C-alpha positions as CSV (number, residue, x, y, z in Angstrom):
1,M,-64.0,-1.8,164.0
2,T,-62.0,-3.1,161.3
3,H,-62.8,-1.0,158.3
4,R,-64.2,-3.3,155.6
5,I,-66.1,-0.3,154.3
6,A,-62.8,1.3,153.2
7,R,-61.2,-2.2,152.1
8,Y,-64.4,-3.1,150.1
9,V,-64.2,0.2,148.1
10,L,-60.5,0.0,147.5
11,V,-60.6,-3.6,146.4
12,A,-63.6,-3.2,144.2
13,L,-62.2,0.0,142.4
14,L,-58.4,-0.9,142.1
15,M,-58.7,-4.4,140.9
16,V,-55.8,-5.4,138.1
17,P,-57.9,-6.1,134.9
18,L,-56.0,-9.6,133.7
19,V,-55.8,-9.9,130.1
20,V,-56.2,-12.8,128.1
21,G,-53.2,-15.2,128.6
22,C,-51.5,-13.0,131.0
23,G,-49.5,-13.8,134.3
24,G,-47.7,-11.7,136.6
25,N,-46.5,-9.0,134.7
26,G,-44.7,-6.6,137.2
27,G,-47.6,-4.0,136.5
28,D,-47.3,-3.9,132.9
29,T,-50.9,-4.0,131.2
30,P,-50.7,-6.7,128.5
31,E,-52.3,-6.3,125.0
32,P,-56.0,-8.0,124.8
33,V,-55.8,-11.1,122.5
34,S,-58.4,-12.0,120.3
35,V,-60.1,-15.4,121.7
36,A,-62.0,-17.0,118.5
37,G,-62.8,-16.5,114.9
38,T,-64.5,-14.0,113.3
39,A,-68.4,-13.2,112.1
40,T,-69.6,-10.7,109.8
41,T,-72.9,-10.6,111.4
42,A,-74.9,-11.7,114.2
43,P,-76.6,-15.0,113.4
44,T,-80.3,-15.0,112.3
45,S,-81.4,-18.0,113.8
46,Q,-80.6,-19.7,117.3
47,P,-77.9,-22.1,117.4
48,T,-77.5,-24.5,120.0
49,T,-76.3,-23.1,123.1
50,A,-72.8,-24.3,124.2
51,P,-69.9,-22.8,126.5
52,T,-66.3,-24.0,126.3
53,A,-63.9,-27.1,127.6
54,V,-63.5,-27.5,131.3
55,P,-61.6,-30.4,133.3
56,P,-62.9,-31.6,136.5
57,T,-62.8,-29.7,139.7
58,T,-61.6,-31.2,142.8
59,E,-62.6,-28.6,145.1
60,P,-66.1,-27.0,145.1
61,T,-66.3,-23.1,144.7
62,A,-68.8,-20.6,145.3
63,A,-69.9,-18.6,142.5
64,P,-72.0,-15.0,142.2
65,T,-75.4,-15.1,140.7
66,D,-75.6,-13.9,137.0
67,L,-78.4,-11.6,136.9
68,P,-79.4,-9.3,134.0
69,P,-79.0,-5.4,134.6
70,T,-81.9,-3.5,135.6
71,A,-83.6,-2.4,132.6
72,E,-85.4,0.7,134.4
73,P,-85.4,2.5,137.5
74,T,-88.0,1.3,139.9
75,E,-89.3,5.2,140.2
76,E,-88.2,8.6,139.7
77,P,-85.1,9.9,141.3
78,T,-85.8,11.9,144.3
79,A,-86.1,15.6,143.1
80,E,-84.4,16.9,146.4
81,P,-81.9,14.7,147.9
82,T,-80.9,15.5,151.3
83,V,-77.3,15.4,150.5
84,A,-75.9,15.6,147.4
85,P,-72.1,14.8,146.6
86,T,-70.2,16.7,144.6
87,A,-67.8,16.0,141.6
88,E,-64.7,15.9,143.8
89,P,-64.4,14.1,147.2
90,T,-65.1,16.5,150.1
91,A,-62.1,17.4,152.2
92,V,-61.0,14.4,154.3
93,P,-58.7,13.7,157.3
94,A,-54.8,13.0,156.7
95,G,-55.4,9.4,158.1
96,E,-58.4,6.8,157.9
97,P,-61.0,8.5,160.1
98,S,-62.3,6.3,163.4
99,V,-65.7,5.1,163.5
100,S,-67.1,4.2,166.9
101,M,-70.1,2.0,165.9
102,D,-69.5,-1.7,165.5
103,L,-71.4,-2.7,162.6
104,P,-71.9,-6.5,161.3
105,E,-69.6,-7.2,158.8
106,N,-72.5,-8.0,156.1
107,V,-73.9,-4.5,157.1
108,E,-70.3,-2.9,156.7
109,E,-70.1,-4.9,153.2
110,G,-73.6,-3.5,152.2
111,Y,-72.6,0.1,153.1
112,G,-69.3,-0.6,151.4
113,M,-71.3,-1.4,148.1
114,L,-73.3,2.1,148.3
115,V,-70.0,3.7,148.6
116,T,-68.9,2.0,145.7
117,L,-71.4,3.3,143.4
118,E,-70.5,7.0,144.1
119,A,-66.7,6.1,143.7
120,S,-67.9,4.8,140.3
121,A,-69.9,7.8,139.3
122,I,-66.8,10.3,140.4
123,L,-64.3,8.0,138.3
124,V,-66.7,8.1,135.3
125,E,-66.7,11.9,135.3
126,D,-63.1,12.3,136.1
127,L,-62.3,10.1,133.1
128,A,-64.5,11.8,131.0
129,A,-63.1,15.2,132.0
130,Q,-59.6,14.1,131.2
131,I,-60.7,12.7,127.6
132,A,-62.4,15.8,126.8
133,S,-59.2,17.7,127.6
134,G,-56.7,15.0,125.8
135,E,-55.1,14.2,129.0
136,A,-56.4,10.5,129.1
137,D,-54.8,7.9,126.5
138,D,-56.6,4.5,125.1
139,E,-55.2,2.5,127.7
140,R,-56.5,4.2,130.4
141,T,-59.8,4.7,128.8
142,M,-60.4,0.9,127.9
143,G,-58.9,-0.1,131.3
144,T,-61.4,2.0,133.4
145,V,-64.1,1.1,131.2
146,L,-63.9,-2.4,131.7
147,M,-63.5,-2.1,135.5
148,L,-66.7,0.1,135.9
149,G,-68.6,-2.4,133.5
150,F,-67.5,-5.3,135.9
151,M,-68.0,-3.4,139.1
152,L,-71.3,-2.0,138.0
153,G,-72.7,-5.7,137.0
154,M,-71.5,-7.1,140.5
155,A,-73.6,-3.8,142.0
156,D,-76.4,-5.2,140.1
157,E,-76.0,-8.8,141.5
158,V,-76.0,-7.5,145.0
159,L,-79.0,-5.0,144.7
160,V,-81.5,-7.4,143.5
161,E,-81.0,-9.5,146.9
162,P,-82.7,-7.8,149.9
163,A,-81.1,-5.7,151.9
164,P,-78.3,-7.0,154.4
165,D,-80.2,-5.3,157.4
166,P,-83.4,-3.7,158.1
167,A,-81.4,-0.2,158.4
168,L,-80.1,-0.4,154.9
169,E,-83.6,-1.2,153.5
170,E,-84.6,2.6,152.3
171,A,-81.0,2.9,151.0
172,W,-81.2,-0.1,149.2
173,E,-84.5,1.0,147.3
174,E,-83.0,4.4,146.4
175,A,-79.5,2.7,145.1
176,R,-81.8,0.7,142.9
177,I,-82.9,3.7,141.4
178,A,-79.4,5.4,140.9
179,L,-77.7,2.0,139.6
180,P,-79.8,2.3,136.1
181,L,-79.0,5.9,136.1
182,L,-75.4,5.2,136.0
183,N,-75.4,2.3,133.9
184,E,-77.5,4.4,131.2
185,A,-74.9,7.3,131.5
186,L,-72.0,4.9,131.0
187,G,-73.4,3.1,128.2
188,D,-74.7,6.1,126.1
189,W,-71.0,7.4,126.7
190,T,-69.1,4.1,125.5
191,D,-71.7,3.6,122.9
192,G,-70.6,6.8,121.2
193,E,-74.3,8.4,121.9
194,G,-72.8,11.3,124.0
195,E,-69.9,13.5,124.0
196,S,-67.4,13.4,126.9
197,G,-68.2,17.1,127.7
198,E,-71.6,15.9,128.3
199,I,-71.0,13.6,131.0
200,A,-71.2,16.0,133.8
201,D,-74.7,16.8,132.8
202,A,-75.6,13.1,132.7
203,I,-73.8,12.2,136.2
204,A,-75.6,15.2,137.9
205,P,-78.7,13.1,138.6
206,V,-76.6,10.2,139.4
207,H,-74.8,12.0,142.1
208,E,-77.9,13.6,143.7
209,Q,-79.8,9.8,143.8
210,I,-76.6,8.5,145.3
211,G,-76.4,10.8,147.8
212,V,-80.0,9.9,148.8
213,A,-79.2,6.6,149.2
214,L,-76.1,7.1,151.3
215,T,-77.6,9.9,153.6
216,A,-80.3,7.4,154.3
217,A,-77.7,4.7,155.2
218,E,-75.8,6.4,157.4
219,E,-78.3,8.3,159.3
220,A,-80.3,4.7,159.7
221,L,-77.1,2.8,160.6
222,A,-76.2,5.6,163.2
223,A,-79.6,5.2,164.8
224,A,-79.4,1.6,164.9
225,Y,-75.8,0.9,166.0
226,G,-74.7,4.2,167.6
227,G,-72.0,6.6,166.8
228,S,-73.1,9.3,164.3
229,A,-73.7,9.8,160.3
230,E,-70.9,12.3,160.1
231,E,-68.4,9.4,161.0
232,L,-69.5,7.2,158.2
233,A,-69.8,10.3,155.7
234,A,-65.9,11.1,156.9
235,L,-64.9,7.5,156.1
236,R,-66.7,7.5,153.0
237,A,-64.9,10.6,151.7
238,W,-61.6,9.4,152.7
239,A,-62.0,6.0,151.0
240,I,-62.9,7.7,147.7
241,D,-60.0,9.9,148.2
242,E,-57.6,7.0,148.7
243,M,-59.1,5.4,145.4
244,L,-58.3,8.4,143.4
245,A,-54.8,9.0,144.8
246,E,-54.2,5.3,144.1
247,L,-55.2,5.8,140.6
248,A,-53.0,8.8,140.0
249,E,-50.0,7.0,141.4
250,S,-50.5,4.3,138.7
251,G,-50.1,6.7,136.0
252,G,-53.7,7.2,135.5
253,S,-54.1,3.8,133.8
254,G,-57.1,2.7,135.6
255,A,-55.3,-0.2,137.4
256,T,-52.8,-0.5,140.4
257,P,-49.6,-2.4,140.7
258,P,-50.6,-6.1,141.2
259,T,-50.5,-7.3,144.8
260,A,-48.6,-10.6,145.6
261,S,-51.7,-12.8,145.1
262,E,-52.8,-11.0,142.1
263,E,-49.2,-11.7,140.5
264,A,-50.0,-15.4,140.9
265,L,-53.1,-15.4,138.8
266,S,-52.8,-16.2,135.1
267,L,-56.3,-16.3,133.3
268,R,-56.5,-17.5,129.9
269,V,-59.7,-17.5,127.7
270,G,-60.1,-20.7,126.0
271,E,-62.4,-21.6,123.5
272,A,-65.3,-19.2,123.1
273,Y,-68.5,-18.9,120.8
274,W,-71.7,-17.2,120.4
275,Y,-75.0,-17.6,119.4
276,L,-78.6,-15.7,119.8
277,D,-81.2,-16.8,122.3
278,S,-84.8,-16.7,122.0
279,F,-85.0,-13.1,122.9
280,D,-82.4,-12.6,120.0
281,D,-79.6,-11.5,122.9
282,L,-76.3,-12.2,121.3
283,I,-74.7,-15.0,123.9
284,F,-71.1,-15.6,124.2
285,V,-70.2,-18.6,126.2
286,G,-66.6,-20.1,126.6
287,L,-63.9,-21.2,129.1
288,L,-61.6,-19.5,131.7
289,H,-58.3,-21.3,132.7
290,N,-56.6,-20.3,135.7
291,D,-53.0,-21.3,134.8
292,G,-51.7,-19.4,137.8
293,D,-50.7,-20.7,141.2
294,A,-53.3,-18.8,143.5
295,P,-57.3,-19.2,143.1
296,A,-59.1,-16.8,140.9
297,E,-62.0,-15.2,142.7
298,S,-64.8,-13.6,141.0
299,A,-63.6,-14.0,137.6
300,S,-65.2,-12.4,134.9
301,V,-64.8,-11.6,130.9
302,T,-65.3,-8.8,129.1
303,I,-66.0,-9.3,125.3
304,T,-65.3,-6.3,122.7
305,L,-66.7,-6.5,119.3
306,Y,-65.2,-5.0,116.4
307,S,-66.0,-3.8,113.0
308,E,-64.1,-4.6,109.8
309,D,-62.5,-1.1,110.2
310,G,-61.2,-1.9,113.8
311,D,-63.8,0.4,115.5
312,I,-65.4,-1.0,118.6
313,V,-69.0,-1.9,118.0
314,A,-70.3,-2.9,121.7
315,T,-68.4,-4.1,124.9
316,E,-70.3,-6.5,127.7
317,S,-68.9,-8.1,130.6
318,G,-70.0,-11.5,132.3
319,S,-69.2,-13.7,135.1
320,A,-67.4,-17.1,135.2
321,L,-69.9,-19.4,136.7
322,L,-67.7,-20.6,139.5
323,G,-66.9,-17.9,142.2
324,R,-63.4,-19.3,142.7
325,I,-61.6,-20.9,139.9
326,P,-58.7,-22.8,141.9
327,A,-55.1,-22.5,140.7
328,G,-54.7,-24.9,137.5
329,D,-58.4,-25.2,137.1
330,S,-61.3,-23.7,134.8
331,A,-64.7,-22.9,134.6
332,P,-67.0,-21.5,132.1
333,F,-67.9,-18.1,131.7
334,K,-71.1,-16.6,129.9
335,V,-71.5,-12.9,128.4
336,D,-74.9,-11.6,127.5
337,F,-75.2,-8.6,125.1
338,W,-78.8,-7.6,126.2
339,D,-78.9,-5.2,123.1
340,N,-77.8,-7.2,120.3
341,P,-75.3,-5.1,118.4
342,G,-75.7,-6.5,115.1
343,E,-72.9,-6.7,112.6
344,F,-69.4,-7.3,113.8
345,D,-66.3,-8.8,112.2
346,R,-64.2,-9.9,115.2
347,F,-64.2,-10.3,119.0
348,E,-61.6,-10.2,121.7
349,G,-61.9,-11.1,125.6
350,I,-60.2,-9.6,128.4
351,A,-60.4,-11.9,131.8
352,Q,-60.0,-10.3,135.2
353,A,-60.5,-11.6,138.9
354,S,-60.1,-9.8,142.4
355,G,-57.4,-12.4,143.6
356,S,-57.9,-14.8,146.4
357,G,-59.9,-14.2,149.7
358,G,-63.4,-13.9,147.9
359,W,-65.3,-11.0,146.9
360,W,-67.1,-10.6,150.2
361,G,-63.9,-11.8,152.1
362,E,-65.6,-15.2,152.7
363,E,-64.2,-18.6,152.0
364,P,-66.0,-21.0,149.7
365,Y,-67.1,-24.3,151.4
366,D,-65.4,-27.5,150.0
367,G,-67.2,-29.9,151.5
368,L,-69.7,-30.9,148.8
369,V,-69.1,-34.3,146.8
370,L,-71.0,-35.9,144.2
371,S,-72.9,-38.9,145.6
372,R,-75.2,-39.7,142.5
373,E,-76.2,-38.5,139.1
374,R,-78.6,-39.7,136.2
375,V,-78.7,-38.3,132.7
376,R,-81.9,-38.2,131.3
377,D,-83.0,-39.0,128.1
378,E,-81.1,-36.6,125.8
379,E,-82.9,-34.4,123.3
380,E,-80.6,-33.1,120.1
381,D,-79.9,-29.7,121.2
382,E,-80.3,-30.4,125.0
383,F,-78.6,-31.8,127.9
384,S,-80.4,-32.6,131.2
385,I,-78.9,-34.3,134.1
386,V,-80.0,-34.5,137.8
387,I,-77.3,-34.4,140.5
388,E,-77.2,-35.3,144.2
389,A,-74.4,-33.6,146.5
390,E,-73.3,-35.0,150.0
391,N,-72.1,-32.5,152.6
392,A,-69.2,-34.7,153.4
393,G,-67.9,-31.8,155.7
394,D,-68.4,-31.0,159.1
395,A,-70.2,-27.7,158.9
396,L,-73.3,-26.3,157.6
397,A,-73.5,-25.5,153.9
398,G,-75.6,-22.6,152.1
399,S,-75.8,-21.2,148.6
400,L,-75.4,-24.3,147.1
401,Q,-74.7,-24.5,143.4
402,V,-73.3,-26.8,140.6
403,V,-71.8,-26.3,137.4
404,V,-72.0,-28.8,134.6
405,T,-69.7,-28.6,131.6
406,A,-70.3,-31.0,128.6
407,F,-68.0,-32.1,125.8
408,D,-68.7,-33.9,122.4
409,A,-66.5,-37.1,121.3
410,D,-63.8,-35.0,120.1
411,G,-63.5,-33.3,123.5
412,A,-64.6,-30.0,122.2
413,L,-67.1,-28.1,124.5
414,A,-70.5,-29.1,123.7
415,G,-72.5,-26.9,126.6
416,A,-72.4,-25.8,130.1
417,G,-75.0,-24.9,132.6
418,H,-75.4,-24.0,136.1
419,T,-78.2,-24.1,139.0
420,Y,-78.7,-23.5,142.5
421,S,-80.3,-26.2,144.7
422,E,-83.6,-25.5,146.0
423,R,-82.3,-26.6,149.4
424,E,-81.4,-23.6,151.4
425,V,-78.8,-25.4,153.7
426,A,-77.2,-29.0,153.7
427,G,-76.0,-30.3,157.3
428,P,-73.1,-32.8,157.6
429,A,-74.0,-36.2,155.9
430,E,-77.1,-34.3,154.4
431,T,-77.7,-34.3,150.7
432,A,-79.1,-31.6,148.2
433,T,-80.2,-32.1,144.8
434,F,-80.0,-30.2,141.5
435,D,-81.9,-30.2,138.3
436,V,-79.8,-28.8,135.4
437,S,-80.6,-28.4,131.6
438,F,-79.2,-26.5,129.0
439,G,-78.7,-26.2,125.3
440,V,-75.8,-28.2,123.4
441,R,-74.1,-27.7,119.8
442,A,-73.2,-31.5,119.7
443,P,-74.1,-34.6,121.2
444,V,-72.7,-35.1,124.8
445,D,-69.9,-37.6,125.3
446,T,-68.6,-36.6,128.7
447,Y,-69.3,-34.1,131.3
448,T,-67.7,-32.6,134.5
449,V,-69.6,-31.4,137.7
450,Q,-68.1,-28.7,140.0
451,F,-69.9,-27.5,143.3
452,D,-70.2,-24.2,145.0
453,A,-71.3,-23.3,148.4
454,R,-70.6,-21.2,151.4
455,E,-70.5,-21.9,155.1
456,V,-73.2,-20.7,157.2
457,D,-73.1,-20.5,160.8
458,E,-76.6,-21.9,161.5
459,R,-80.0,-22.9,160.1
460,D,-81.9,-19.6,160.0
461,Q,-85.4,-21.4,159.5
462,P,-88.5,-22.0,161.4
463,S,-89.5,-25.5,162.7
464,V,-91.6,-27.3,160.3
465,E,-92.2,-31.0,159.5
466,I,-93.6,-33.3,157.0
467,T,-96.3,-35.2,159.2
468,S,-97.8,-37.4,156.4
469,M,-97.0,-38.5,152.7
470,D,-98.5,-40.8,150.4
471,S,-98.3,-41.3,146.5
472,F,-100.6,-42.3,143.6
473,R,-100.7,-42.5,139.9
474,D,-103.3,-40.2,138.1
475,G,-105.1,-41.3,134.9
476,W,-101.7,-40.6,132.7
477,G,-99.8,-42.7,134.7
478,D,-98.1,-39.8,136.4
479,L,-96.9,-40.3,140.0
480,I,-98.5,-38.0,142.4
481,Y,-97.4,-37.1,146.1
482,I,-99.6,-35.7,148.7
483,G,-99.1,-35.0,152.2
484,E,-99.2,-32.5,155.1
485,V,-96.9,-29.9,156.6
486,Q,-96.8,-29.1,160.4
487,N,-95.8,-25.6,161.5
488,T,-94.3,-26.3,164.9
489,S,-92.8,-23.0,165.5
490,D,-94.6,-20.2,167.1
491,E,-94.5,-17.9,164.3
492,P,-96.4,-17.9,161.0
493,V,-94.4,-19.3,158.2
494,S,-94.4,-19.0,154.2
495,W,-92.5,-20.4,151.3
496,A,-92.9,-23.8,152.7
497,T,-91.4,-26.0,150.2
498,I,-91.1,-30.0,150.1
499,L,-88.0,-31.3,148.4
500,V,-88.3,-34.8,147.3
501,T,-85.7,-37.1,146.1
502,I,-86.8,-40.2,144.0
503,S,-84.7,-43.3,143.9
504,G,-85.2,-46.7,141.9
505,P,-85.4,-50.2,143.4
506,G,-81.6,-50.6,143.4
507,G,-80.9,-47.3,144.9
508,E,-80.4,-45.3,141.8
509,L,-81.2,-41.8,141.6
510,L,-84.4,-41.1,139.4
511,A,-85.4,-37.8,139.9
512,A,-85.6,-34.7,142.3
513,K,-88.8,-32.6,142.5
514,S,-90.2,-29.9,144.8
515,T,-93.4,-28.2,145.3
516,S,-95.0,-25.7,148.0
517,T,-98.0,-26.2,150.3
518,L,-101.1,-25.2,149.0
519,L,-101.6,-22.4,151.9
520,D,-98.9,-19.7,151.1
521,V,-99.0,-18.8,154.8
522,I,-99.2,-21.3,157.6
523,P,-100.1,-20.0,160.9
524,A,-98.1,-20.6,164.0
525,G,-99.1,-24.6,165.2
526,D,-101.2,-25.2,162.0
527,S,-101.0,-27.2,159.2
528,A,-101.4,-27.3,155.7
529,P,-101.4,-30.2,152.5
530,F,-99.4,-30.2,149.6
531,Y,-100.0,-31.9,146.1
532,M,-96.8,-32.7,143.6
533,D,-97.0,-34.1,140.2
534,T,-93.8,-35.5,139.0
535,W,-94.3,-34.8,135.5
536,E,-91.9,-37.4,134.5
537,E,-91.9,-41.1,133.9
538,I,-91.0,-42.7,137.1
539,P,-91.0,-46.5,137.1
540,D,-93.0,-48.7,139.9
541,G,-91.1,-49.7,143.0
542,E,-89.6,-46.2,143.6
543,E,-88.7,-44.9,147.0
544,A,-89.0,-41.1,148.0
545,V,-87.1,-39.3,150.5
546,A,-88.8,-35.8,151.6
547,V,-87.5,-32.8,153.5
548,V,-89.5,-29.5,154.2
549,Q,-87.9,-26.1,154.8
550,A,-89.7,-22.4,155.2
551,D,-89.2,-19.1,155.9
552,V,-90.6,-16.8,159.0
553,A,-93.4,-15.0,157.4
554,D,-92.5,-11.2,156.9
555,D,-95.0,-8.4,156.1
556,W,-95.1,-8.9,152.6
557,D,-96.0,-12.6,152.9
558,L,-98.8,-11.7,155.7
559,N,-100.0,-8.6,153.5
560,G,-100.4,-10.7,150.4
561,S,-102.3,-13.6,152.1
562,Y,-105.9,-13.2,153.3
563,Q,-107.4,-15.9,155.5
564,E,-110.2,-14.2,157.0
565,F,-112.9,-16.4,155.7
566,E,-115.5,-18.9,157.3
567,V,-117.0,-21.9,156.0
568,L,-120.6,-21.4,156.5
569,Q,-121.7,-24.9,155.4
570,H,-120.3,-27.8,153.5
571,N,-121.1,-31.7,152.7
572,R,-119.9,-34.3,150.7
573,V,-121.5,-34.7,146.9
574,K,-121.4,-37.5,144.5
575,A,-118.0,-38.5,143.1
576,D,-116.2,-41.3,141.6
577,P,-115.3,-44.0,143.9
578,D,-111.5,-42.7,144.3
579,E,-112.4,-39.3,144.6
580,L,-113.8,-36.8,147.4
581,A,-116.1,-34.1,146.4
582,V,-117.3,-31.3,148.7
583,A,-119.5,-28.3,148.3
584,G,-120.2,-25.7,150.3
585,V,-120.6,-21.5,151.1
586,V,-117.7,-19.6,152.0
587,K,-118.0,-15.9,153.7
588,N,-115.7,-13.2,153.9
589,V,-115.6,-12.2,157.5
590,G,-112.7,-9.6,157.1
591,D,-112.8,-6.0,156.2
592,T,-111.0,-6.2,152.9
593,T,-112.2,-7.3,149.3
594,A,-110.5,-10.3,148.5
595,E,-109.5,-12.0,145.2
596,W,-107.9,-15.3,144.0
597,I,-109.6,-17.4,146.6
598,T,-108.9,-20.9,146.9
599,V,-110.6,-23.7,149.2
600,V,-108.0,-26.1,149.9
601,M,-109.2,-29.7,151.1
602,T,-107.2,-32.3,153.2
603,A,-108.8,-35.8,153.4
604,Y,-107.6,-38.1,156.2
605,G,-108.1,-41.9,156.5
606,D,-109.1,-44.1,159.3
607,D,-105.6,-43.7,160.9
608,G,-105.4,-39.9,160.3
609,A,-102.9,-39.9,157.6
610,V,-103.7,-37.9,154.5
611,V,-105.2,-39.4,151.6
612,G,-106.2,-36.8,149.6
613,A,-105.1,-33.1,148.9
614,G,-106.3,-30.3,146.6
615,E,-107.8,-27.0,145.8
616,A,-110.3,-25.1,144.0
617,Y,-111.3,-21.6,143.3
618,I,-114.7,-20.2,144.6
619,E,-117.4,-19.1,142.1
620,I,-116.8,-15.5,142.4
621,D,-113.7,-13.6,141.3
622,E,-113.8,-11.0,143.9
623,L,-115.6,-11.2,147.4
624,A,-116.3,-8.2,149.3
625,A,-116.3,-8.0,153.0
626,G,-119.5,-9.8,154.3
627,L,-120.3,-11.5,151.1
628,E,-120.5,-15.0,150.4
629,S,-120.0,-17.5,147.4
630,P,-120.6,-21.2,146.8
631,F,-117.5,-23.7,146.0
632,T,-117.0,-27.3,145.2
633,V,-113.6,-29.1,145.6
634,R,-112.4,-32.3,144.4
635,V,-109.5,-34.5,145.5
636,T,-108.0,-38.0,144.3
637,L,-108.0,-40.5,147.3
638,T,-105.2,-43.2,147.9
639,A,-107.8,-44.7,150.3
640,P,-111.4,-43.9,151.6
641,A,-111.6,-40.6,153.5
642,A,-112.9,-40.8,157.1
643,D,-112.6,-37.3,157.5
644,Y,-111.7,-34.1,155.9
645,R,-110.5,-30.3,156.7
646,L,-111.3,-27.2,154.6
647,Q,-108.9,-24.3,154.7
648,V,-109.6,-20.9,152.6
649,E,-107.0,-18.4,151.6
650,G,-107.2,-15.4,149.0
651,S,-105.2,-12.0,148.3
652,P,-106.5,-8.6,149.2
653,A,-107.9,-7.3,145.9
654,D,-105.8,-3.8,144.7
C-alpha cells in the first residue's frame, strides 16, 4: 500500500505560501504586495459584479467547488468520544509504520482529510502556545494562519460532498461537526476576540470531536478492508509527527523549502476589486497570473484588510475558479467575506498553490473543446451565455465545468463566472452544455472560455432512455417539451434528468435546458413522463436533441418517495379541445400517512407516443393510511389522446 494518507497530510500542511508577484526564491518568504487601490468603507449599495482580466486558455483544467463554510455544526459534539487525541502527537515509530490493509485511493484520501483536521488543530494550539510565550514572530504567525485558512476551506469543500466510501459515512458526519468548531476557534483568535493563552480551552472540544471522527473511521475501515484500527492510528501519529518536525526544521516559519515544482511557480495577482452582494457580503474578485513554467494546482488567494493605522481588520481566502492554472496562463478568483468587516483603508493579496500533480493527485482531462456558443441579449449589469463543449478526446470526462471571463472595450476585466454542466459524464464525441450568467461592471466587448474536467473510468449510471418526446407552444408562446423516460435497469432510479440542447434552423445554438421526470423515483422496469418549459424566446424551426441520466435510488431517495397508492376510479371530464382532463379518487393503501401527494398523468396518441404530460395535487393535504381523496388533473395535448396513464407519488409525513 502506498501511503497516500501520509502524503496527503504532508502536502496539505506544508505547502509554500506563494506571495503576490513571487517566483522561485530559494525558500525566502517575500513580503506581501498591495494588489489594488484603497477604500475607506465597504460600499453601501451593490456595485455590479466583475472579476479581472484573463487571457484565453488553450488547455482545459480542473477546479474545486467554491462553497461557503458551514455556519453551524449539524449537531452537538459527542460528549464522550471514544478516543480523544492529545495536544501533542502520541509516540510514533522511528520510521513510517506499515499498514496491511489495501484501501482504494479515494478512501485513503478521505481518511487523510480527517487526519488533516487533527493536524490543523494541533498546529493551531502549538502556534498559540508559542505566541503566548513570545517565541513566534509575525512572519510565522501570518504564514501559518494563511495556510490554515486555506486548508480548512478545502476541507469544507470536501465535507459537503458525500463520504467517498460507506465505511467513512459515520466519520464524515462527525467531521462535519468538528470543522465548524475548528473554524470558530481559529476565527475568534485571528479576529482578536480571544487571547492566545485561551486557545487550549477553545481547541479542547475540537480535539474531542475529531477524535470521535478518526476513531469511527479507523474502526470502520479495519472492519471493511481488514487489518487493524491500531495500524491506521500509528500511521496517523507518524504523519502528524513528520509535519511538526518539518515545521521545526523550516525555522518555524510555517512553510517548507520549495520543491522543484514549487520553485517553478510564480503567481501574480492582477486586477482586483470589491463589491457588496445582495446579502451584504463583501466580495473581492480578481485575476491570478501564473508566470512560472509549471502548472499551479489548487491556487488560492488570501485577502487581508488593513485599517488606516495599519492594523489587520479581517482576513479571508478564496479559490481560483480553475483548479489548474497552466504555465503562462491566468484564471479569475473570488474571495467572499461572509461577515462584512465594515470599514477598511487598503487590502493586500497573497497567492499560493500546491504545485503540480493536483490536490487529489489526479490530472485534469484536457479533451473538452468549444463547439458552439450563444450570447443572450445583454442586460446592463449582467452577461449571459450558453456554451456547448465537445469531448474531442478518447476518454470519459466528468466534473465538467466552464469558466467565462469578460472584458470591456478597453481590455479591462468586466466580469467572470463559472458553472458545472448538468451532464455528469461526456464520452468521446459527446457534448455537454453550460448556462452561465454573472454580473458585470461595464459593457462586455470580448470574453474568454476555459474548461475543466476530470477523466473518469466508467459511466456509473443506471440504464435509462427517452422513449418519446414532443413539443408544443402554450398560450404565452413558450416552447414546451413533453415525453417519457423508461427505466430499463433492474433497480429503482432517482434524479432522472433530461438535458435538451436546442438549435436553430441553421444549426446555431439557441438554448440548453433541463428538467426532471414528474416521478422522483422510477421503479425498475417502469417509466415516468416529463414536462419542460423553456422559459425563453425560441424561434420556430428549432431542433432539439435530448439525453437522459439518472442515479440508482439510495435509501434517502426511497424513504422520501411514497408510492403506496391505488386509483380507485377515474374518468375523463369536460375540457378544452386541446386538453385532457381526468377526475378520480386515490386511496392510501400503505401504512404511513403521506403528504405532498401528486397524481401524474401521461397521455398517449394512437401510435403510443406521448401527446401530453402533467401533474396535480390531490384535494387533501395529508392522507392517512386507508383514507381516500378526490383529484382532477389536466394536461395540454399535442394530438388527440387515445389513452392515458395515472401514477401517484407523495412523501411520508413527518
